[in-house]
N, C-alpha and C positions, 0 to 999 in steps of 0.2 A: 813608651806611652802611645806612640803611633801604632805599634803592633797590637796593643790592648784595644785601641779604638777600632782597629780592623776586625778583630775577633768579635767584639761586641756588636758591630754592625752586621757581621755575618750571622750571628746568633739571632739577632732581631729579624733579619731577612728570612732565615730558615723557619723561624717560628711563625712569621706572617704567611709563608707559603703553606705550611702545615695547616694553619687555621683556615686558609682558603679551600684547601682540599677537603677539610672536614665539613665546611659549609656546603661545598658543592655536592659531596656525598649525601648530606642530609636533604638537600633540595631534590636531587635525583631520586632519592628514596621516597620522598613524598609524591613525586610525579608518577613513579612506577607502582606505588602501593595499590591503586585500583586494579592494575593489571594482574597483580599477584594475590589479590584478596581471596580468590576462590581456588587457589592451587595449593597442593601439599608437597610441592617440590622442595628439595633441600636448597637452602639459600646458597646462591652462587655469587661470585664476585660481581660487582655492579656492571662493569662494561660488557662482559659476556652476556649477562641477562638482558641488557638493553639491546644488544645485537640480535639476540634470539627473538625478542619481541618484535623488532623491526622486520625481521625475516618472516615472522608469522603474519604480520599485517600485510606485507607485500603478497604473500601467498593467498591470503583471503581476498585481496583486491583482484588478483588474477582469476581466482575462482568465480568472483562476482561478475567480472567482465565476460568470462567464458559462459556463465549461465545466461547473462543478458543476451549474448550473441545467439545462443541456442533458442531463446524465446523469440527473438526477432526472426530467425530462420523458420521457426514453426508458424509464426504469424504470416510470413510470406507465402507459405504453402497452404494456409487455411483457406476454406471456401468463402469466408467472410472478410470484408474490408475492415481495417482498423486504423485509426488515427489518434494522435495524442497532442494536446495543446497545453501551453503553460498558463499561468495565472492571467496573462494579458491576451489570451486567445491567439498566441503565435504558434504556428505549426511546428512541433518538435520532431515528429516522425510519423510515417504512415507506411503500410505495407503495399505490395504490388497491386492487390485487389482494390484497395481504396484509390490508388492512383488511376486505375482503369475506370472505376465507377465515376470518379469526380473529375476526370480528365486532368490529372496532375503529373503527366509524364515529364514535363519540363522542369518540375520542381526538384531541387537537390537538397539533401539533408543539411548541408552547411548553411543554407539560406535561412535568414530570420525574417519572416514575413507574416502578417496577419492572415488568419485563415479566410476571413471574409474577402480579402484581396485576391486570394487564389481560387476560392470557391464562392461564387456569387449566389449564396443561398442563405436567406434570412431565417428560414426554418431551422437549418442546422445550427446557425449562430445562436438563435433563441433557445434551442434545446441545450446547448452547452452552458449558456448563462443560467438557465433554470436549474440545471444539474448542480452547478457551482453554488448558487444561492441557497437551494434547498438541501444540499448535501445528501441527496437521495438518488438512486438509480432511476432513470427515466426511459420511456419507450415512446416512439413517435413514428408514424408512417406518413410520408409526404412525397410529393412529386418534384423531382429535381430537373430543372431545365438548364442544361449545360450552356455555358457561354464560350464562344470561340472567336479569336481575333481574325481568323482567316475566313472571309465571307464565302469562299468557294467550298469550304467544308461544311457549312451550316446545313445544307439539305440532307447530308448524310448523318447528322447528329440527331438522335432521338431522345425524347424525355424519358426518364426512368422513375419508376415507383420504388422508393427505398424505404426500408424499415430500419430505424436507428435504435440502438441500445447504448445508453450513456451511463457512466458511473464516475463518481467523484474520486480523485486521487489526492495524495498528500501535496502540500504546498500550493494549493489552488489549481492544480492541474486536473484535466478531465480527459478520460479515454472514451472513445466512441466506436462501437462495432456497427458495421453497415451490411445489410442484407439486400441484395438486388431482387425485388419481387416481380420485376417486369416479365421475365420468361414465364413464370407461373401464370400471370394475368393474361399474357398472350395465348398461352395454351388453353386457358379456360374460355377465352373468347372464341378461339378456333373450335373448341368442343361445342360451345353453344351454337355457333353458326352451323356446324354439321348436324346437330340434333334438330335445329330449326328447319333446315332443308329436308331432313328425313321426315319430320312431322308433316310438312307441307305435302310431301309425296304420298304419305299414308292416308291422307284424308279421302282422296277419291276412291281407292279400293275399299276402304272401310265403309263408305257410304253405299257402294255397290253391294257389298256383303250384307249390309243391313236390309237392303231392298229384297234380296233373295230370301233372307230369314223371315221377313214379314209375309212374303208369299207362301212360305212353308207353314207358317203359323195358321193360316186360314184353311189349309188343306189337310192337316193332320189332326187326328182325334186322340183322346187320352188312351193309353199312357204315353204315346210317342210324342205328343206336343210338349211334354215336360222337358224333354231334352232340347227341343227347339226354343222353348222359353229360356232355358239356361244359356243357350247359345246367344240369344238376343241380349241377355244381361251382360255377357262377356264382351259382345261387340259394342254395346253402349259404353261399357267401362273403358274400352280402348279408345272410342271416339272422345269421351270426356278427358282421357289422359292426353291425347293429342291436342285437343283444344286448350286444356290447361297449360300445357307446355308452351304452345304458341303465345298464349296470353302472357305468361310469365316472362318469356323471352322478350316480348315487346316492351313490357314494363321495365325490365332491366336495361334494355337498350335506350330507353327514354325515361330516366328516373323522374323527370319533371313532366310527367304525362299531362296531356290536356284534360283538365277537370272542368266539368260543368257544375259549378258550385250553386247550391240552393240552400235556403234556410229550412231545416227539417226539425220536426218535433221528435225527440228521442224515443219516448215511450211508444208512440204510434208506430214508429219504424220497427222497433223490436217486436211488437205484437203482430205486425204484418208478417215478419219473418217466422214467428212461432206458428202462425196459422198455416203457412206454407209447409211446415214440417209436421203438421198435426197428425197425418197418418202414422208417422213413426212414434210420436209421443203417446198416441192412444194404445199402441201395442205394448208399450212399457209402463203405461199408467203414470206418466211423468207430468209434473206441474211446473209452472214458471212463477217465480217470486221476484217482483221488481220493486226495488226500494230506491227512492231518489226524489229530488225536487220536482214539484209540479210545474208543468209547462216549461220543460227544459229544451231549449232550441240549440241546434248546432248548425254550422255552415259546412256543407260537404257535398260531394257528388252523390246524388241519390242511388244510382245504379251501383257504384263502386262500394259505398258504405253498406248498402244492402248485402252485397256479396261478402263483406267482412263478417257481418253478424250471421249470415247464413252458414258460412264455413265453421265459425266458432260454435254456434248452437248445434249444428249437425254433429260435430265431434263430441260435444258434451252429451248429446242424446245417445250416441252409440256406446259410450262407456259408462253411462249411469245405471245403477241397479234399478230394478222395477220399483215402482211406488215411491220414488224419491222426488226431490224438488231441485231444480236448477235455479240458482240465485243470480240476480243481476243487481248490483249496488252501484248507483251513480251519485257522485258528489262533486262539488266544485272546490278545488284547492287553489292556493295562491303560490306562484313561483316567482322568483326574482328575475326580472328582465332589465338589467342595468340598475337604475335607481328607482324604478317603478315596479310595483307588484303586478303580475300578469295572471289573470284567471285561467285555469286549465280544468277541463272536464276529465275526471277520473272515473272509469267504468271497470268494475270488478265482476267478472263472470266466473262463478264457482259451481262445480258439480260435486257429487258425492261418490264418484267412481274410484278407481284404484290410483289415480294420479300418475305422475311421471317418475321414473327412476332418476336418482341424482346424476347418474352417468349420462342420461339423455338430455337433461335440461339445457346444457350449452348449445345443443344442436337442433332444438325443436323446430326452428324456423328455416332450416336448410332444406333445399330441394331434395326430394326422394328419400329424406331421412325417415325411417320407419320406427326406429327405437325398439323398445321392449315389445315382444310378440303379444303380450297381454293387452297392449294398447293398439295393436294393428289388426286384430281380429274382432269382429263384432260379437257381443255376448248373446245376440239373438239367434236362436236355433235356425230360424228361417233364412238367415243371411249366410251362415257358414256351414249349413248342412252338407254342402258339396265341396267344402274346403275353400270357398272364395275369400279372397283378401279384400277387406273393405278399404276404400280410399286409394289414392295414387301417390301420396307423399308430397303433393304440391300445394295442397289447400292452405297450410299455414305459411308457406313461402309467399303465396299470392297475397294473403292477409298482410304480411309484413311489408310487401312492396306497395300495396294500396295505402296503408297508413303512413308510410314514409313519404309518399307523394302528397299527402295531406299535411305534412309537417307534424304528424302524430307518431306515437311509439307504442310498443306492446312488449310485455314481459311475461314469461311463463314461470309459474311456481306451483307448489303444492300447498293447499290450504291447511293450516294447523288444526282446525276443528273438524272439517269434513274428511280430510285426508285425500280429497279429490283434486282434480286439476283446477288451477287458479290462474286465469288470464287477466292481466291488468293493463288497460288501455288508457292512454292520456292523449286527449284531443284539444287543440286550440280552438279559437273562434266559437266560444260558448256564450249563450245568453239564457238567463233563468231568473225566476223570482226566488224568494227565500223560503217558500213553503215546501213541505216534504210529505210524501204519502207512501203507503205500502200497498202495492197492487199484487194480490196473490190469486 
């Protein structure tokens, strides 16, 4: 009886053990089924399959770590700085270039600290927050003023102009690329200083040459005086180029130039400029069409704003076909300035010429940019019969600087109807009544 109970208990134990193995196999089979769903391998015993999958996962992890290290090494050798923060703006990693730009040499990767504690820049912090909130790549240029705990080192630390490119990453992280623009800006300033010094030195000999040419003009008879007249034109062109360069350099050195603001009537100002250019308009049989509110007044520096319209109308006259009209359309538009609407004067100057090429449009207001040859040579036979190039490439750059000093803006386009150049100006400080007239 005792022996029977022993064997019965043994059978029950063996049966229970077998049932547990069966349940374990079923459970492991369900766990491993996603791993083997896309494979056509012959079914193997459960334990070897599990070991093989674990080995595969370990290899994949090693490969990922190796790839990550390669990317970090590449970023360390890249000419751009790079940093990465987590969802709480804690610095996770940055390359050597970012450490040098942001003065982070004392930071170690194992440290967990807020980026704002390490880099006292609210511009960078705001850029990161904006990128995370909008989930879109952002670009920003800003001036970084480094902070230093050592007072003795402060005189040697200079501010840097940085351009940042940020992009959102998974799990709320943000990556930021940093470009140091300061060497380029320093080089441009040095170039401008050199050109300015050269322009100052050129004024005296050019004035002397002009006096000699004036003397020859009075002593030579046709046809020899034709060459002296041409020489006078070229000397005047050089003098104008030097003067324009000096003027532009002064404007850029002092963006908030001293303006003598007065209240001016727009239509009278434009008509006075047109009368100055009348000898050119008569040769081409050009007309001016002004459309806008009557008695439209602006607050501007008379000499500077006169120069703006002189340069713009002079360009339009040069590139307009004969017997066409140059249009000036003025209107008051409303822009939002906080919670209050802000009246702004919009002036559209449109000609019927060949317009700008699409490749030139982004660079129209850069100094010495000449663009398409079709817009850098005058269509008038009298002007380019000797191959002379009209203009010096500084007129529109000066226009942009003058308008910027007035808090105004200008944009270059091609008009969809005339196909010609379309200059759109927006000026603040406008006063007008509601009537409108067309003066042609």
